[in-house]
MMTF fields as JSON, N, C-alpha, C and O atoms, coordinates in Angstrom:
{
  "mmtfVersion": "1.0.0",
  "mmtfProducer": "UNKNOWN",
  "numBonds": 263,
  "numAtoms": 264,
  "numGroups": 66,
  "numChains": 1,
  "numModels": 1,
  "chainsPerModel": [1],
  "groupsPerChain": [66],
  "chainIdList": ["A"],
  "bondAtomList": [4, 2, 8, 6, 12, 10, 16, 14, 20, 18, 24, 22, 28, 26, 32, 30, 36, 34, 40, 38, 44, 42, 48, 46, 52, 50, 56, 54, 60, 58, 64, 62, 68, 66, 72, 70, 76, 74, 80, 78, 84, 82, 88, 86, 92, 90, 96, 94, 100, 98, 104, 102, 108, 106, 112, 110, 116, 114, 120, 118, 124, 122, 128, 126, 132, 130, 136, 134, 140, 138, 144, 142, 148, 146, 152, 150, 156, 154, 160, 158, 164, 162, 168, 166, 172, 170, 176, 174, 180, 178, 184, 182, 188, 186, 192, 190, 196, 194, 200, 198, 204, 202, 208, 206, 212, 210, 216, 214, 220, 218, 224, 222, 228, 226, 232, 230, 236, 234, 240, 238, 244, 242, 248, 246, 252, 250, 256, 254, 260, 258],
  "bondOrderList": [1, 1, 1, 1, 1, 1, 1, 1, 1, 1, 1, 1, 1, 1, 1, 1, 1, 1, 1, 1, 1, 1, 1, 1, 1, 1, 1, 1, 1, 1, 1, 1, 1, 1, 1, 1, 1, 1, 1, 1, 1, 1, 1, 1, 1, 1, 1, 1, 1, 1, 1, 1, 1, 1, 1, 1, 1, 1, 1, 1, 1, 1, 1, 1, 1],
  "groupList": [{"groupName": "MET", "atomNameList": ["N", "CA", "C", "O"], "elementList": ["N", "C", "C", "O"], "formalChargeList": [0, 0, 0, 0], "bondAtomList": [1, 0, 2, 1, 3, 2], "bondOrderList": [1, 1, 2], "singleLetterCode": "M", "chemCompType": "L-PEPTIDE LINKING"}, {"groupName": "GLU", "atomNameList": ["N", "CA", "C", "O"], "elementList": ["N", "C", "C", "O"], "formalChargeList": [0, 0, 0, 0], "bondAtomList": [1, 0, 2, 1, 3, 2], "bondOrderList": [1, 1, 2], "singleLetterCode": "E", "chemCompType": "L-PEPTIDE LINKING"}, {"groupName": "ALA", "atomNameList": ["N", "CA", "C", "O"], "elementList": ["N", "C", "C", "O"], "formalChargeList": [0, 0, 0, 0], "bondAtomList": [1, 0, 2, 1, 3, 2], "bondOrderList": [1, 1, 2], "singleLetterCode": "A", "chemCompType": "L-PEPTIDE LINKING"}, {"groupName": "ILE", "atomNameList": ["N", "CA", "C", "O"], "elementList": ["N", "C", "C", "O"], "formalChargeList": [0, 0, 0, 0], "bondAtomList": [1, 0, 2, 1, 3, 2], "bondOrderList": [1, 1, 2], "singleLetterCode": "I", "chemCompType": "L-PEPTIDE LINKING"}, {"groupName": "ARG", "atomNameList": ["N", "CA", "C", "O"], "elementList": ["N", "C", "C", "O"], "formalChargeList": [0, 0, 0, 0], "bondAtomList": [1, 0, 2, 1, 3, 2], "bondOrderList": [1, 1, 2], "singleLetterCode": "R", "chemCompType": "L-PEPTIDE LINKING"}, {"groupName": "PHE", "atomNameList": ["N", "CA", "C", "O"], "elementList": ["N", "C", "C", "O"], "formalChargeList": [0, 0, 0, 0], "bondAtomList": [1, 0, 2, 1, 3, 2], "bondOrderList": [1, 1, 2], "singleLetterCode": "F", "chemCompType": "L-PEPTIDE LINKING"}, {"groupName": "TRP", "atomNameList": ["N", "CA", "C", "O"], "elementList": ["N", "C", "C", "O"], "formalChargeList": [0, 0, 0, 0], "bondAtomList": [1, 0, 2, 1, 3, 2], "bondOrderList": [1, 1, 2], "singleLetterCode": "W", "chemCompType": "L-PEPTIDE LINKING"}, {"groupName": "ASN", "atomNameList": ["N", "CA", "C", "O"], "elementList": ["N", "C", "C", "O"], "formalChargeList": [0, 0, 0, 0], "bondAtomList": [1, 0, 2, 1, 3, 2], "bondOrderList": [1, 1, 2], "singleLetterCode": "N", "chemCompType": "L-PEPTIDE LINKING"}, {"groupName": "GLY", "atomNameList": ["N", "CA", "C", "O"], "elementList": ["N", "C", "C", "O"], "formalChargeList": [0, 0, 0, 0], "bondAtomList": [1, 0, 2, 1, 3, 2], "bondOrderList": [1, 1, 2], "singleLetterCode": "G", "chemCompType": "PEPTIDE LINKING"}, {"groupName": "PRO", "atomNameList": ["N", "CA", "C", "O"], "elementList": ["N", "C", "C", "O"], "formalChargeList": [0, 0, 0, 0], "bondAtomList": [1, 0, 2, 1, 3, 2], "bondOrderList": [1, 1, 2], "singleLetterCode": "P", "chemCompType": "L-PEPTIDE LINKING"}, {"groupName": "SER", "atomNameList": ["N", "CA", "C", "O"], "elementList": ["N", "C", "C", "O"], "formalChargeList": [0, 0, 0, 0], "bondAtomList": [1, 0, 2, 1, 3, 2], "bondOrderList": [1, 1, 2], "singleLetterCode": "S", "chemCompType": "L-PEPTIDE LINKING"}, {"groupName": "LYS", "atomNameList": ["N", "CA", "C", "O"], "elementList": ["N", "C", "C", "O"], "formalChargeList": [0, 0, 0, 0], "bondAtomList": [1, 0, 2, 1, 3, 2], "bondOrderList": [1, 1, 2], "singleLetterCode": "K", "chemCompType": "L-PEPTIDE LINKING"}, {"groupName": "TYR", "atomNameList": ["N", "CA", "C", "O"], "elementList": ["N", "C", "C", "O"], "formalChargeList": [0, 0, 0, 0], "bondAtomList": [1, 0, 2, 1, 3, 2], "bondOrderList": [1, 1, 2], "singleLetterCode": "Y", "chemCompType": "L-PEPTIDE LINKING"}, {"groupName": "HIS", "atomNameList": ["N", "CA", "C", "O"], "elementList": ["N", "C", "C", "O"], "formalChargeList": [0, 0, 0, 0], "bondAtomList": [1, 0, 2, 1, 3, 2], "bondOrderList": [1, 1, 2], "singleLetterCode": "H", "chemCompType": "L-PEPTIDE LINKING"}, {"groupName": "CYS", "atomNameList": ["N", "CA", "C", "O"], "elementList": ["N", "C", "C", "O"], "formalChargeList": [0, 0, 0, 0], "bondAtomList": [1, 0, 2, 1, 3, 2], "bondOrderList": [1, 1, 2], "singleLetterCode": "C", "chemCompType": "L-PEPTIDE LINKING"}, {"groupName": "LEU", "atomNameList": ["N", "CA", "C", "O"], "elementList": ["N", "C", "C", "O"], "formalChargeList": [0, 0, 0, 0], "bondAtomList": [1, 0, 2, 1, 3, 2], "bondOrderList": [1, 1, 2], "singleLetterCode": "L", "chemCompType": "L-PEPTIDE LINKING"}, {"groupName": "GLN", "atomNameList": ["N", "CA", "C", "O"], "elementList": ["N", "C", "C", "O"], "formalChargeList": [0, 0, 0, 0], "bondAtomList": [1, 0, 2, 1, 3, 2], "bondOrderList": [1, 1, 2], "singleLetterCode": "Q", "chemCompType": "L-PEPTIDE LINKING"}, {"groupName": "THR", "atomNameList": ["N", "CA", "C", "O"], "elementList": ["N", "C", "C", "O"], "formalChargeList": [0, 0, 0, 0], "bondAtomList": [1, 0, 2, 1, 3, 2], "bondOrderList": [1, 1, 2], "singleLetterCode": "T", "chemCompType": "L-PEPTIDE LINKING"}, {"groupName": "VAL", "atomNameList": ["N", "CA", "C", "O"], "elementList": ["N", "C", "C", "O"], "formalChargeList": [0, 0, 0, 0], "bondAtomList": [1, 0, 2, 1, 3, 2], "bondOrderList": [1, 1, 2], "singleLetterCode": "V", "chemCompType": "L-PEPTIDE LINKING"}],
  "groupTypeList": [0, 1, 2, 2, 3, 4, 5, 6, 7, 8, 9, 8, 6, 10, 10, 9, 2, 1, 7, 11, 2, 12, 13, 1, 14, 5, 1, 1, 15, 16, 15, 17, 18, 9, 2, 9, 13, 12, 9, 9, 8, 10, 1, 2, 6, 1, 1, 6, 0, 17, 7, 18, 12, 3, 9, 2, 17, 17, 1, 14, 0, 11, 4, 11, 8, 5],
  "groupIdList": [1, 2, 3, 4, 5, 6, 7, 8, 9, 10, 11, 12, 13, 14, 15, 16, 17, 18, 19, 20, 21, 22, 23, 24, 25, 26, 27, 28, 29, 30, 31, 32, 33, 34, 35, 36, 37, 38, 39, 40, 41, 42, 43, 44, 45, 46, 47, 48, 49, 50, 51, 52, 53, 54, 55, 56, 57, 58, 59, 60, 61, 62, 63, 64, 65, 66],
  "secStructList": [7, 2, 2, 2, 2, 2, 2, 2, 2, 1, 1, 1, 7, 7, 7, 2, 2, 2, 2, 2, 2, 2, 2, 2, 2, 2, 2, 2, 2, 2, 2, 2, 1, 7, 7, 7, 1, 7, 7, 6, 6, 1, 2, 2, 2, 2, 2, 2, 0, 0, 0, 0, 0, 2, 2, 2, 2, 2, 2, 2, 2, 2, 2, 6, 6, 7],
  "xCoordList": [-8.273, -9.131, -9.159, -10.193, -7.77, -7.603, -8.356, -8.656, -8.641, -9.598, -10.904, -11.48, -11.359, -12.768, -12.977, -13.969, -12.007, -12.132, -12.185, -12.991, -11.06, -11.109, -12.565, -13.092, -12.96, -14.373, -15.44, -16.327, -15.433, -16.526, -16.353, -17.354, -15.11, -15.084, -14.906, -14.943, -14.754, -14.402, -15.408, -16.422, -15.313, -16.272, -16.335, -17.088, -15.42, -15.232, -13.762, -12.904, -13.561, -12.108, -11.874, -12.675, -10.546, -10.038, -8.481, -7.575, -8.414, -7.281, -5.976, -6.066, -4.887, -3.602, -3.445, -2.884, -3.968, -3.692, -4.667, -4.256, -6.025, -6.826, -6.329, -6.348, -5.861, -5.452, -4.108, -3.959, -3.127, -2.236, -2.815, -2.397, -3.615, -4.103, -4.937, -4.959, -5.561, -6.396, -5.221, -5.337, -4.193, -3.061, -2.492, -2.343, -2.166, -1.667, -2.712, -2.368, -4.049, -4.909, -4.907, -4.938, -4.867, -4.749, -3.675, -3.963, -2.434, -1.591, -1.553, -1.074, -2.076, -2.065, -3.197, -3.024, -4.248, -5.451, -4.713, -5.141, -3.728, -3.406, -2.63, -2.52, -2.169, -1.251, -2.194, -2.007, -3.197, -4.022, -5.292, -5.911, -5.72, -7.096, -6.961, -7.521, -6.149, -5.831, -7.05, -8.008, -7.06, -8.157, -8.531, -7.557, -9.645, -9.796, -9.38, -8.999, -9.487, -9.409, -10.58, -10.723, -11.512, -12.821, -12.524, -11.41, -13.292, -13.137, -13.851, -14.965, -13.261, -13.682, -14.91, -15.114, -15.812, -17.228, -18.3, -19.492, -17.657, -18.652, -19.448, -19.204, -20.42, -21.312, -20.483, -20.746, -19.548, -18.704, -17.81, -17.48, -17.423, -16.087, -17.239, -16.841, -18.351, -18.896, -19.596, -19.864, -19.76, -20.103, -19.063, -19.25, -17.842, -16.436, -16.35, -16.255, -16.384, -16.039, -17.136, -16.744, -18.346, -19.403, -18.99, -18.716, -18.855, -18.773, -17.546, -17.57, -16.435, -15.099, -14.354, -13.984, -14.162, -12.993, -13.533, -12.709, -14.728, -15.161, -15.281, -14.741, -15.759, -15.868, -14.318, -13.99, -13.414, -12.077, -11.531, -10.824, -11.724, -11.191, -11.808, -11.114, -13.173, -13.759, -13.319, -13.314, -12.931, -12.446, -10.882, -10.372, -10.296, -9.015, -9.036, -8.39, -9.795, -9.795, -10.186, -9.598, -11.349, -11.531, -10.538, -10.491, -9.716, -8.403, -7.559, -7.06, -7.381, -6.564, -7.069, -6.343, -8.366, -9.336, -10.125, -10.479, -10.401, -11.254, -12.636, -13.509],
  "yCoordList": [139.502, 138.242, 137.73, 137.36, 137.693, 137.341, 137.946, 137.338, 139.149, 140.052, 139.453, 139.243, 139.179, 138.489, 137.121, 136.801, 136.471, 135.132, 135.173, 134.561, 136.099, 136.398, 137.085, 136.8, 137.83, 138.537, 137.605, 137.687, 136.55, 135.495, 134.45, 133.994, 134.03, 133.046, 133.537, 132.709, 134.565, 135.241, 136.179, 136.267, 136.891, 137.934, 139.119, 140.054, 139.091, 140.353, 140.733, 140.141, 141.784, 142.309, 143.076, 143.786, 142.818, 143.651, 144.177, 143.536, 145.332, 146.269, 145.36, 144.69, 145.526, 145.082, 145.69, 145.055, 146.858, 147.44, 146.746, 146.563, 146.386, 145.517, 144.159, 143.642, 143.625, 142.168, 142.185, 141.302, 143.338, 143.43, 143.497, 142.841, 144.252, 144.603, 143.374, 142.985, 142.811, 141.507, 140.516, 140.037, 140.189, 139.294, 139.59, 138.723, 140.955, 141.554, 141.09, 140.483, 141.509, 141.157, 139.82, 139.503, 138.808, 137.275, 137.338, 137.307, 137.423, 137.433, 137.752, 137.009, 138.862, 139.605, 138.921, 138.852, 138.468, 137.649, 136.104, 135.371, 135.863, 134.227, 134.271, 133.329, 135.498, 135.506, 136.065, 135.615, 136.982, 137.479, 136.707, 136.638, 136.14, 135.122, 133.817, 133.327, 133.173, 131.744, 130.966, 131.088, 130.07, 129.33, 128.215, 127.743, 127.805, 126.828, 125.474, 125.452, 124.406, 123.038, 122.416, 121.294, 122.991, 122.491, 121.772, 122.004, 120.942, 120.154, 121.244, 121.672, 121.624, 122.535, 122.103, 120.947, 123.19, 122.811, 122.355, 122.183, 122.176, 121.669, 122.993, 124.107, 122.658, 123.956, 124.763, 125.959, 124.228, 125.166, 125.938, 127.092, 125.369, 126.157, 127.281, 128.444, 127.037, 127.929, 129.257, 130.376, 128.81, 129.957, 130.736, 131.919, 130.183, 130.854, 131.833, 133.038, 131.286, 132.292, 133.197, 134.353, 133.086, 134.253, 134.912, 136.095, 134.544, 135.363, 136.159, 137.238, 135.511, 135.998, 136.381, 137.542, 135.57, 135.815, 136.505, 137.175, 136.535, 137.391, 138.918, 139.785, 139.259, 140.6, 141.088, 142.057, 140.348, 140.646, 141.019, 142.027, 140.444, 140.702, 141.842, 142.733, 141.955, 143.265, 144.411, 145.431, 144.52, 145.7, 145.971, 147.089, 144.85, 145.059, 145.775, 146.819, 145.269, 145.8, 147.308, 148.187, 147.538, 148.891, 149.833, 150.985, 149.313, 149.974, 150.517, 151.641, 149.55, 149.704, 150.582, 150.874, 151.092, 151.845, 151.102, 151.622, 149.922, 149.324, 148.62, 148.045],
  "zCoordList": [-39.728, -39.541, -38.247, -37.69, -37.634, -36.258, -35.144, -34.117, -35.396, -34.6, -34.476, -33.409, -35.691, -35.846, -35.121, -34.466, -35.327, -34.751, -33.079, -32.378, -32.607, -31.254, -30.694, -29.619, -31.456, -31.241, -31.234, -30.384, -32.282, -32.214, -31.142, -30.589, -30.806, -29.869, -28.424, -27.514, -28.221, -26.871, -26.411, -27.102, -25.376, -24.973, -25.767, -25.496, -26.917, -27.758, -27.737, -27.081, -28.522, -28.692, -27.514, -26.907, -27.241, -26.072, -26.274, -26.806, -25.787, -26.251, -25.532, -24.502, -26.294, -25.724, -24.127, -23.235, -23.971, -22.697, -21.518, -20.372, -21.966, -21.258, -20.919, -19.802, -22.074, -21.856, -20.812, -19.967, -20.987, -20.009, -18.303, -17.349, -18.326, -16.883, -16.515, -15.347, -17.393, -16.931, -16.479, -15.351, -17.179, -16.844, -15.459, -14.598, -15.3, -14.023, -12.809, -11.795, -13.137, -12.072, -11.732, -10.543, -12.802, -12.584, -11.67, -10.474, -12.023, -11.266, -9.762, -8.906, -9.566, -8.266, -7.34, -6.123, -7.898, -7.402, -6.988, -6.096, -7.703, -7.446, -5.979, -5.193, -5.839, -4.422, -3.359, -2.228, -3.513, -2.411, -2.381, -1.319, -3.415, -3.338, -3.715, -4.696, -2.878, -3.457, -3.667, -2.903, -4.795, -4.962, -3.822, -3.235, -3.492, -2.464, -3.194, -4.364, -2.426, -2.972, -3.11, -2.626, -3.734, -4.277, -5.544, -6.014, -6.197, -7.387, -8.341, -8.039, -9.355, -10.145, -10.803, -11.174, -10.947, -11.299, -10.257, -10.51, -8.975, -7.976, -7.66, -8.124, -6.803, -6.31, -5.255, -5.131, -4.523, -3.536, -4.514, -4.24, -5.596, -6.324, -7.113, -7.182, -7.581, -8.357, -7.463, -7.902, -6.279, -5.099, -4.767, -4.484, -4.757, -4.426, -5.58, -5.349, -6.992, -7.979, -8.013, -8.172, -7.921, -8.003, -6.778, -6.981, -5.587, -4.406, -4.057, -3.463, -4.492, -4.262, -5.529, -5.699, -6.285, -7.352, -8.436, -9.059, -8.855, -9.934, -9.28, -9.967, -8.346, -7.586, -7.652, -8.337, -6.896, -6.825, -8.185, -8.224, -9.156, -10.474, -10.962, -11.451, -10.889, -11.155, -10.489, -11.178, -9.276, -8.465, -8.984, -9.045, -9.308, -9.768, -11.061, -11.154, -12.196, -13.369, -13.291, -13.921, -12.363, -12.066, -11.681, -12.112, -10.837, -10.247, -11.281, -11.224, -12.399, -13.62, -14.629, -15.579, -14.521, -15.473, -16.458, -17.516, -16.142, -17.099, -16.283, -16.933]
}
């Protein structure tokens, strides 16, 4: 039942290994790609997320095999 709820509420079910890799990438990116001091939700913040953070997260997950 918990898996069904996570699937419904989130992007889908992810394995424990994928969750671990995502958290490792999150911690790595906090050190290497610090967040700017824009207000969350602002246009500048969204642009930074789209052009910097999301591509960096994608590359990190690819390095980890996901």
